[in-house]
C-alpha positions as a printed NumPy array, in Angstrom:
array([[ 27.424,   9.656, -21.315],
       [ 25.482,  12.767, -20.287],
       [ 22.066,  12.96 , -22.263],
       [ 21.177,  16.268, -23.608],
       [ 17.618,  16.937, -24.949],
       [ 18.931,  19.099, -27.86 ],
       [ 21.268,  16.396, -28.97 ],
       [ 18.672,  13.619, -29.114],
       [ 17.286,  14.03 , -32.65 ],
       [ 16.459,  10.367, -33.311],
       [ 14.641,   7.708, -31.096],
       [ 16.888,   5.164, -29.548],
       [ 15.625,   1.973, -28.152],
       [ 17.331,  -0.035, -25.704],
       [ 16.073,  -3.412, -24.729],
       [ 16.91 ,  -5.583, -21.831],
       [ 14.745,  -8.274, -20.385],
       [ 14.237, -11.515, -18.668],
       [ 11.648, -14.034, -19.059],
       [ 10.854, -15.822, -15.736],
       [  8.251, -17.935, -13.812],
       [  7.903, -15.224, -11.223],
       [  4.609, -14.943,  -9.3  ],
       [  3.364, -11.449, -10.327],
       [  0.228,  -9.52 ,  -9.363],
       [ -1.214,  -5.915,  -9.683],
       [ -3.885,  -4.054,  -8.078],
       [ -5.193,  -0.487,  -7.653],
       [ -7.122,   1.486,  -5.084],
       [ -8.725,   4.983,  -5.078],
       [ -7.214,   6.951,  -2.46 ],
       [ -9.021,  10.082,  -3.19 ],
       [-10.088,  11.641,   0.324],
       [-13.63 ,  12.353,   0.994],
       [-12.923,  15.35 ,   3.119],
       [-10.806,  18.473,   2.682],
       [ -7.25 ,  18.063,   3.002],
       [ -4.07 ,  20.021,   2.541],
       [ -2.415,  19.721,  -0.974],
       [  1.393,  18.554,  -0.884],
       [  3.978,  20.331,  -3.052],
       [  3.85 ,  24.024,  -3.07 ],
       [  4.869,  26.473,  -0.16 ],
       [  2.865,  29.019,  -1.984],
       [ -0.263,  27.342,  -0.834],
       [  0.659,  27.905,   2.737],
       [ -0.848,  24.628,   3.89 ],
       [ -4.448,  25.497,   2.69 ],
       [ -7.046,  22.595,   2.238],
       [ -8.1  ,  21.708,  -1.036],
       [-11.178,  23.072,  -2.762],
       [-12.302,  19.771,  -4.154],
       [-11.609,  17.056,  -6.778],
       [-10.774,  17.359, -10.279],
       [ -9.667,  13.765, -11.04 ],
       [ -9.213,  10.916,  -8.407],
       [ -5.869,   9.779,  -7.197],
       [ -4.695,   6.164,  -6.739],
       [ -2.067,   3.94 ,  -5.226],
       [ -1.192,   0.865,  -7.531],
       [  0.59 ,  -2.133,  -6.42 ],
       [  2.899,  -4.646,  -8.051],
       [  3.622,  -7.765,  -6.447],
       [  6.723,  -9.866,  -7.389],
       [  7.74 , -13.333,  -5.819],
       [ 10.139, -15.749,  -6.811],
       [  9.433, -18.207,  -3.878],
       [ 12.404, -16.836,  -1.745],
       [ 11.938, -13.027,  -2.016],
       [  8.598, -11.2  ,  -1.82 ],
       [  8.507,  -7.764,  -2.761],
       [  5.712,  -5.254,  -3.306],
       [  6.122,  -2.096,  -5.142],
       [  3.567,   0.524,  -4.18 ],
       [  3.445,   3.615,  -6.438],
       [  1.073,   6.438,  -5.015],
       [ -0.151,   9.559,  -6.696],
       [  1.435,  11.509,  -3.917],
       [  4.269,  14.162,  -3.439],
       [  6.571,  11.827,  -1.822],
       [  7.03 ,   8.73 ,   0.639],
       [  7.513,   8.404,   4.444],
       [  9.809,   5.844,   5.971],
       [  7.263,   5.727,   8.909],
       [  4.498,   4.935,   6.647],
       [  6.352,   2.281,   4.616],
       [  7.699,   0.675,   7.889],
       [  3.999,   0.644,   9.07 ],
       [  2.846,  -1.111,   5.986],
       [  5.686,  -3.728,   6.329],
       [  4.577,  -4.595,   9.904],
       [  0.927,  -4.858,   9.013],
       [  1.89 ,  -7.273,   6.31 ],
       [  4.442,  -9.331,   8.263],
       [  5.712, -12.491,   6.644],
       [  8.972, -11.068,   5.526],
       [  7.321,  -9.013,   2.732],
       [  9.448,  -6.143,   1.599],
       [  7.668,  -2.966,   0.446],
       [  9.069,  -0.379,  -1.859],
       [  7.127,   2.792,  -1.315],
       [  7.107,   5.336,  -4.105],
       [  5.305,   8.315,  -5.452],
       [  4.881,   9.955,  -8.741],
       [  5.908,  13.321,  -7.086],
       [  2.391,  14.739,  -7.936],
       [  2.237,  18.321,  -6.683],
       [ -1.745,  18.207,  -6.566],
       [ -2.234,  15.123,  -4.418],
       [ -3.045,  15.114,  -0.876],
       [ -0.377,  16.199,   1.85 ],
       [ -0.509,  16.085,   5.465],
       [  0.895,  12.655,   5.925],
       [  4.18 ,  13.605,   7.737],
       [  4.028,  14.78 ,  11.467],
       [  7.088,  17.05 ,  11.938],
       [  7.83 ,  18.533,  15.252],
       [  6.342,  21.888,  16.386],
       [  9.34 ,  23.964,  15.763],
       [ 10.098,  27.276,  13.776],
       [ 12.307,  25.448,  10.93 ],
       [  9.6  ,  22.773,  10.364],
       [  6.953,  25.434,  10.232],
       [  9.003,  27.372,   7.655],
       [ 10.086,  24.398,   5.266],
       [  7.377,  21.818,   5.781],
       [  4.063,  23.199,   6.884],
       [  3.53 ,  25.617,   3.954],
       [  4.318,  23.031,   1.267],
       [  2.814,  19.968,   3.035],
       [  0.13 ,  21.226,   5.446],
       [ -0.597,  19.897,   8.908],
       [ -0.64 ,  16.289,   9.797],
       [ -3.946,  14.475,   9.247],
       [ -4.015,  11.47 ,  11.479],
       [ -7.155,  10.404,   9.733],
       [ -5.679,  10.413,   6.6  ],
       [ -2.584,   8.599,   7.566],
       [ -4.539,   5.613,   9.092],
       [ -6.909,   5.505,   6.003],
       [ -3.842,   5.177,   3.622],
       [ -2.213,   2.826,   5.816],
       [ -5.077,   0.334,   5.469],
       [ -5.783,   1.069,   1.96 ],
       [ -1.995,   0.53 ,   1.161],
       [ -1.918,  -2.761,   3.116],
       [ -5.206,  -3.937,   1.427],
       [ -4.146,  -3.06 ,  -2.145],
       [ -0.843,  -5.099,  -1.756],
       [ -2.692,  -7.99 ,  -0.4  ],
       [ -5.13 ,  -7.824,  -3.383],
       [ -2.093,  -7.936,  -5.641],
       [ -0.544, -10.816,  -3.701],
       [ -3.819, -12.841,  -3.723],
       [ -4.358, -12.374,  -7.34 ],
       [ -0.645, -13.078,  -8.448],
       [ -0.077, -15.827, -11.023],
       [  2.997, -16.986, -12.851],
       [  4.273, -14.542, -15.305],
       [  7.128, -13.619, -17.708],
       [  8.721, -10.31 , -16.95 ],
       [ 10.792,  -8.114, -19.316],
       [ 12.155,  -4.533, -19.655],
       [ 12.322,  -2.254, -22.4  ],
       [ 13.428,   1.384, -22.683],
       [ 13.061,   4.13 , -25.383],
       [ 14.249,   7.743, -25.359],
       [ 11.582,  10.461, -25.006],
       [ 13.349,  13.784, -24.367],
       [ 10.442,  16.128, -25.699],
       [  8.428,  15.92 , -22.409],
       [ 11.274,  16.692, -20.025],
       [ 13.47 ,  19.553, -19.497],
       [ 16.194,  20.779, -16.877],
       [ 14.617,  23.727, -15.038],
       [ 18.359,  24.69 , -13.841],
       [ 19.344,  25.241, -17.437],
       [ 20.792,  28.669, -16.705],
       [ 23.438,  27.066, -14.522],
       [ 24.898,  25.197, -17.449],
       [ 26.763,  26.149, -20.508],
       [ 24.649,  26.648, -23.714],
       [ 22.729,  23.492, -24.641],
       [ 24.727,  21.348, -21.957],
       [ 21.805,  20.973, -19.418],
       [ 21.235,  17.409, -18.866],
       [ 18.112,  15.456, -18.991],
       [ 17.212,  11.744, -18.599],
       [ 14.979,  10.854, -21.621],
       [ 14.56 ,   7.244, -20.942],
       [ 11.032,   5.925, -20.911],
       [ 11.416,   2.632, -19.199],
       [  8.825,  -0.141, -19.17 ],
       [  8.437,  -3.271, -17.184],
       [  6.179,  -5.868, -18.991],
       [  4.404,  -8.784, -17.587],
       [  3.468, -11.447, -20.181],
       [  4.132,  -8.844, -22.878],
       [  1.687,  -6.278, -21.374],
       [  3.237,  -3.096, -19.729],
       [  2.847,  -3.115, -15.881],
       [  4.987,  -0.333, -14.692],
       [  6.65 ,   2.863, -16.26 ],
       [  9.607,   4.857, -15.154],
       [  9.771,   8.452, -16.611],
       [ 11.655,  11.42 , -15.166],
       [  9.873,  14.795, -14.63 ],
       [  8.335,  16.705, -11.781],
       [  4.654,  16.27 , -11.304],
       [  4.126,  20.087, -11.829],
       [  2.242,  20.735, -15.035],
       [ -0.486,  21.954, -12.6  ],
       [  0.707,  25.034, -10.946],
       [  0.341,  26.246,  -7.169],
       [ -2.737,  28.035,  -7.974],
       [ -4.608,  24.855,  -8.602],
       [ -6.376,  23.79 ,  -5.348],
       [ -8.261,  20.669,  -6.907],
       [ -7.113,  17.155,  -6.034],
       [ -5.557,  15.744,  -9.245],
       [ -2.743,  13.163, -10.503],
       [ -1.065,  15.754, -12.721],
       [  0.5  ,  14.12 , -15.814],
       [  1.284,  10.619, -14.218],
       [ -2.248,  10.001, -13.33 ],
       [ -3.826,   9.841, -16.959],
       [ -0.871,   7.721, -18.136],
       [ -1.369,   5.349, -15.365],
       [ -5.063,   5.215, -16.128],
       [ -4.55 ,   4.943, -19.955],
       [ -2.383,   1.95 , -19.763],
       [ -3.325,   0.521, -16.491],
       [  0.349,   0.591, -15.061],
       [  2.203,   1.825, -12.099],
       [  4.075,   5.039, -12.719],
       [  7.402,   5.729, -10.874],
       [  9.471,   8.849, -11.297],
       [ 13.375,   9.102, -11.774],
       [ 16.09 ,  11.491, -10.867],
       [ 13.702,  14.481, -11.137],
       [ 15.368,  16.873,  -8.658],
       [ 16.164,  19.333, -11.326],
       [ 13.844,  18.194, -14.156],
       [ 10.448,  19.731, -15.121],
       [  7.747,  18.494, -17.221],
       [  7.522,  19.95 , -20.772],
       [  3.848,  19.348, -21.57 ],
       [  2.229,  20.241, -24.657],
       [ -0.047,  23.307, -25.074],
       [ -3.502,  22.9  , -24.085],
       [ -6.574,  24.819, -22.81 ],
       [ -5.717,  24.562, -19.369],
       [ -3.227,  22.515, -17.054],
       [ -5.405,  19.498, -16.908],
       [ -5.736,  19.2  , -20.803],
       [ -1.974,  19.678, -20.736],
       [ -1.504,  16.609, -18.381],
       [ -3.697,  14.46 , -20.593],
       [ -1.839,  15.492, -23.611],
       [  1.579,  14.771, -21.939],
       [  0.386,  11.315, -21.012],
       [ -1.001,  10.682, -24.583],
       [  2.231,  11.704, -25.883],
       [  4.374,   9.245, -23.755],
       [  1.875,   6.469, -24.371],
       [  2.245,   6.953, -27.938],
       [  6.042,   6.422, -27.715],
       [  5.923,   3.268, -25.566],
       [  8.105,   0.47 , -26.826],
       [  5.935,  -2.38 , -28.19 ],
       [  7.495,  -5.465, -26.355],
       [ 10.316,  -6.44 , -24.201],
       [ 13.289,  -8.533, -25.405],
       [ 13.943, -11.951, -24.392],
       [ 16.665, -12.752, -21.729],
       [ 17.387, -15.527, -19.325],
       [ 14.892, -18.373, -18.844],
       [ 14.908, -18.064, -14.962],
       [ 14.647, -14.753, -13.115],
       [ 15.597, -14.357,  -9.518],
       [ 14.523, -11.408,  -7.319],
       [ 17.009,  -9.785,  -4.983],
       [ 16.123,  -6.787,  -2.884],
       [ 19.052,  -5.156,  -0.648],
       [ 18.128,  -2.407,   1.568],
       [ 20.689,  -0.796,   4.003],
       [ 19.87 ,   1.384,   6.944],
       [ 22.491,   4.218,   6.779],
       [ 23.594,   6.868,   9.328],
       [ 22.914,  10.207,   7.43 ],
       [ 25.41 ,  13.144,   7.378],
       [ 24.488,  15.874,   9.814],
       [ 21.477,  17.797,   8.629],
       [ 21.55 ,  21.545,   8.275],
       [ 18.065,  21.714,  10.019],
       [ 17.019,  20.081,  13.332],
       [ 13.917,  18.343,  12.121],
       [ 15.315,  15.898,   9.454],
       [ 16.062,  12.283,  10.435],
       [ 19.448,  10.98 ,  11.298],
       [ 18.873,   7.584,   9.63 ],
       [ 17.317,   6.366,   6.55 ],
       [ 17.114,   3.524,   4.067],
       [ 18.705,   2.889,   0.695],
       [ 17.336,   0.034,  -1.38 ],
       [ 18.243,  -1.706,  -4.813],
       [ 15.715,  -4.147,  -6.393],
       [ 17.23 ,  -6.561,  -8.824],
       [ 14.932,  -8.407, -11.197],
       [ 17.171, -10.625, -13.416],
       [ 19.5  ,  -8.279, -15.149],
       [ 17.767,  -5.132, -14.297],
       [ 18.526,  -2.951, -11.18 ],
       [ 15.991,  -0.431,  -9.753],
       [ 17.766,   1.892,  -7.42 ],
       [ 15.499,   3.215,  -4.893],
       [ 16.345,   6.868,  -3.857],
       [ 14.92 ,   8.535,  -0.524],
       [ 14.183,  11.76 ,  -2.016],
       [ 14.996,  13.816,  -5.001],
       [ 18.163,  13.302,  -6.783],
       [ 19.382,  15.612,  -9.417],
       [ 19.732,  14.127, -12.906],
       [ 23.544,  14.354, -13.142],
       [ 23.875,  12.072, -10.297],
       [ 21.124,   9.987, -11.507],
       [ 22.65 ,   9.515, -14.868],
       [ 26.103,   8.693, -13.042],
       [ 24.607,   5.825, -10.899],
       [ 22.866,   4.271, -14.257],
       [ 26.007,   4.476, -16.059],
       [ 28.065,   2.757, -13.213],
       [ 25.317,   0.092, -12.741],
       [ 25.673,  -0.813, -16.355],
       [ 29.441,  -0.37 , -16.878],
       [ 30.756,  -1.483, -13.567],
       [ 28.239,  -4.012, -12.27 ],
       [ 26.696,  -5.304, -15.699],
       [ 23.184,  -4.618, -15.386],
       [ 21.414,  -4.222, -18.756],
       [ 18.66 ,  -2.032, -17.655],
       [ 18.81 ,   0.478, -14.745],
       [ 16.093,   2.646, -13.268],
       [ 16.321,   5.294, -10.833],
       [ 13.129,   5.156,  -8.689],
       [ 12.968,   8.298,  -6.743],
       [ 10.741,   9.512,  -3.945],
       [ 11.258,   5.736,  -2.453],
       [ 10.795,   4.714,   1.138],
       [ 11.539,   8.19 ,   2.492],
       [ 11.96 ,  11.935,   1.527],
       [ 15.142,  13.483,   2.689],
       [ 15.043,  16.589,   0.308],
       [ 17.103,  17.18 ,  -2.815],
       [ 20.381,  15.735,  -3.652],
       [ 22.625,  17.965,  -5.753],
       [ 26.289,  17.655,  -7.064],
       [ 28.55 ,  19.955,  -5.113],
       [ 28.91 ,  22.393,  -8.052],
       [ 25.091,  22.88 ,  -8.428],
       [ 24.702,  23.105,  -4.619],
       [ 27.138,  26.089,  -4.668],
       [ 24.992,  27.802,  -7.724],
       [ 22.243,  28.16 ,  -4.986],
       [ 18.579,  28.277,  -5.971],
       [ 15.37 ,  26.604,  -4.759],
       [ 16.965,  23.088,  -4.885],
       [ 19.92 ,  24.082,  -2.773],
       [ 17.541,  25.427,  -0.079],
       [ 15.862,  22.216,   0.094],
       [ 19.073,  20.149,   0.167],
       [ 18.903,  19.656,   4.058],
       [ 22.063,  17.621,   4.24 ],
       [ 24.577,  20.077,   2.607],
       [ 26.751,  20.317,  -0.366],
       [ 28.2  ,  16.796,  -0.17 ],
       [ 25.021,  14.709,   0.364],
       [ 24.73 ,  14.038,  -3.459],
       [ 28.076,  12.536,  -3.913],
       [ 27.886,  10.714,  -0.406],
       [ 24.527,   9.275,  -1.421],
       [ 26.168,   8.271,  -4.951],
       [ 28.997,   6.42 ,  -3.062],
       [ 26.484,   4.491,  -0.945],
       [ 24.517,   3.169,  -3.735],
       [ 27.792,   2.267,  -5.456],
       [ 28.87 ,   0.219,  -2.491],
       [ 25.547,  -1.626,  -2.776],
       [ 26.054,  -2.202,  -6.45 ],
       [ 29.453,  -3.531,  -5.929],
       [ 28.203,  -5.917,  -3.23 ],
       [ 25.474,  -7.135,  -5.842],
       [ 27.983,  -7.821,  -8.352],
       [ 30.221,  -9.899,  -6.26 ]])
């Protein structure tokens, strides 16, 4: 089924959960730099350093452990993730701990975390939007990310985990709407919540972190940050490749961010449904050889992961997948593989650019320009995740 904002006139609540004796812990750490750094997300900034701080940015960790599988989800108020950084975190932790490093796709958080080669194409596409690599920031974040995961692990206690989802279409819109027939532009309105002992611990919602525009030069967490702070939760993004926020009116962008966060918080489902008495974790991650890139600075390998928590599947996408493909994956994991709750966790463990349908790629536009692996990358990615889903169902 393709969700369309204009067709969603009534609230629909979908519950799927699993009570468990998992060991669960959470922790957060302030990652606001104390020195000027580039902001990540807009080429129009041309790699300039920030002018200061409007509100702090954080990294939040969720530790999940069933005695055999040890997983840490780390959600950051950043533009995206880096496989190099994720792998460095895992090496520091050791002990078989798997880390899912993800980002809210905040366009007003620190950049400068990826060291691209000094070549013309990288300077054209990467440096203006992300700024020059800052080794001090990288090392600082590596230490803080490891520390916050250890804090979550050390404070973990047995807890019951459950899921719920409610459709909230009013805060999201398809920014490529003109490429669709009238009233046909899809969105993913699902506000997914992971509960621990009946309290929300992690949220999944699909919209770019772009309420604040490119003219903002102050560090901020955009709309996900006030939501995470208000509810004391991790916030993860979904298939946001072509999905923009639809924030309420306000005196300025910062007030609009707060109003959007308050609006989402007000629509939160109150509790999860009950499920199996025993929940097992499973995290499957595949290293893949990528299709040939259209630019020389992109990697040739990456990782695709799926985290299973009872009857829920969290599909960890290494970049920005368009909503059509995200909805296709969610539908397939429910209908073909039997999962009751499915999230797309975007910007996870790597950032390979945009993933579009072939039809949307041919229509061009910004998203096609940043689709660094060509017109078939989106369908290719879906097939790889379907292969993982099939293996999980066997």
